[in-house]
Residue, then its C-alpha position, 0 to 999 in steps of 0.5 A: m473305336a470312335d466310330e462305334w461309340d458315335r453310332p446311334l442306339p437302336d430303338h428297342v434300347t432307347t424306347p421305354l419298356l412300357t411304350r414298347i409293350t403298348e406299341e407292340s400290342m397295338d401293332q398286333d391288334y392292327r394285324q389281326v384286324a387286317l387279316r380279318k378284313g382280307s379273309s373269306p366270309q365267316t364259317p359256321r365254326a367261326r360263328r360258334p363263339r358268338l352263339v356261345a357268347a349270346a347264350v351266356v349273355v341270355v343265361f346271365g340275364v335270366l340269372v340276374t332276373t331270377a335273382a332280382v325276383q328272388t330278392s324282391r320276394n325275400a324283401d317281402v318276406e323279410d318285411e312281413s317277418r319284421a312286421t310280425l316280430i314287431s307286433r309280437v314284441n308289442t304284444e309281449r310288452d303289453s303282456v309284461a306291462k299287465e303282469q307288472d300292474r298285476i304284481a303291483a296290485l297283489q303287492n298292495a293287497n298283500i300289504a293291506l292283508e298284512d296290516r289287517l293281520d297285524n290288527t287282528i293279532a293285536d285284537e286277538q291278544t287284547a281279547t285273550s288278555r281280557l278273557r283271561r282276566l274274566q276267567v280268573r275273576t269268574g273262576y273258570l281258570p286255574v290260578t296260582g299266587p300269594g294269598v291268605r288261607i283261613v280255616v273255619d271249624d265248628p266249635p268243639e262242643g257246640d250243638v246244631t245251632e252253633l255249627v258253621r252255616d252257609e250264611h257264615l261262610a257267605k259273609l266271609v267270602d263277601g268280605l274277602w271279595n271286598a278286601g281285594a281278593e282276586a280268586i277264592a275257593i272253599n275246600d277246592q270248590r272254586l267260587t264264580a259269579l254263579t256260585a251258591i253257598r247253601n245249607r241242605g240240612p246240616a251240610v253245607r253245599v258249594n256249587s251244589q257239592p257238599v263240603n265238610p268241616p273244617y272249611v278251608v277258605q283260600a283267597i289269592g290277593d295282596v298278602n300285605t293288605l288282604q287280612a287287614n282290609l278284611l277286618d275293615t269290611t262290613h261283611g268281614a267284621e260281621f263274620f268275625d263277630l259271629a265267629e266269636d259269639f258261636g265259638f268257631r275255631i279260626d286259623r288264618h295265615n298268609e301263604d306265598e303261593l296258593t293254587l286254586p282249581g278252575a270251576s267246571g262249566p255251568r250246567l244249562r237248564y233252560v236251553r235246548a239244542g237247535t240251529s240258528e236258522t230254527s231259532g230265527k224262525e221261532g223268534n219271528q213267530 
């Protein structure tokens, strides 16, 4: 038994596995090389693998070359596409910048127009208020307000020379204007700057319209001062003196609310139809 344990181990046991695989592989390679050297010249069948390998190499080279050419072409196309895209982006950017400038200009113009509109509205309101005041003053706008009502009638037993005439009513109206009246009407005939109070025979005409006694004179104004101021005016004092002399019947009292109609527009007697162009030509002749 001792002899068996003393014998050395075989090489395949002591040699590492990796070393054995390497040595066996190299031994097989050497044997293959030795067999090739001692064999006869290669047959056509033996040369076929080389031809196939050469063909594969050629095909591979062609593929590589084709791929290189295609890659180069693709690179050119990509560069051109990139340049086109950059140019388009720049163009669109310029277009956006122009539109932004246009928007800013339109906004500024809109602000200017809004300011102009505000000024125009303010001017219109001012003009409307002024027109209304003028219409009230000149009598072409119906008005309502507090005031005084004065009824003047002929004497009960007076003759033709003692009747209320245009000059008497004119003095009363002038006195009311001077006393602060804002609007006056006689028998619903609104007085204006063009109103004429005239006698035609025994009848009195206001705005060329006949009015009959009793004459109702309505004047809108401050009820606290209008009658008192009327007596202090020259025309008012003269009217009441004449009324006392002729025996006119007078009834006057304040009213909380009077409504006076607007006067009709004046009838134009000297103008004629035409255009501004013809009027200009006539004026230049």
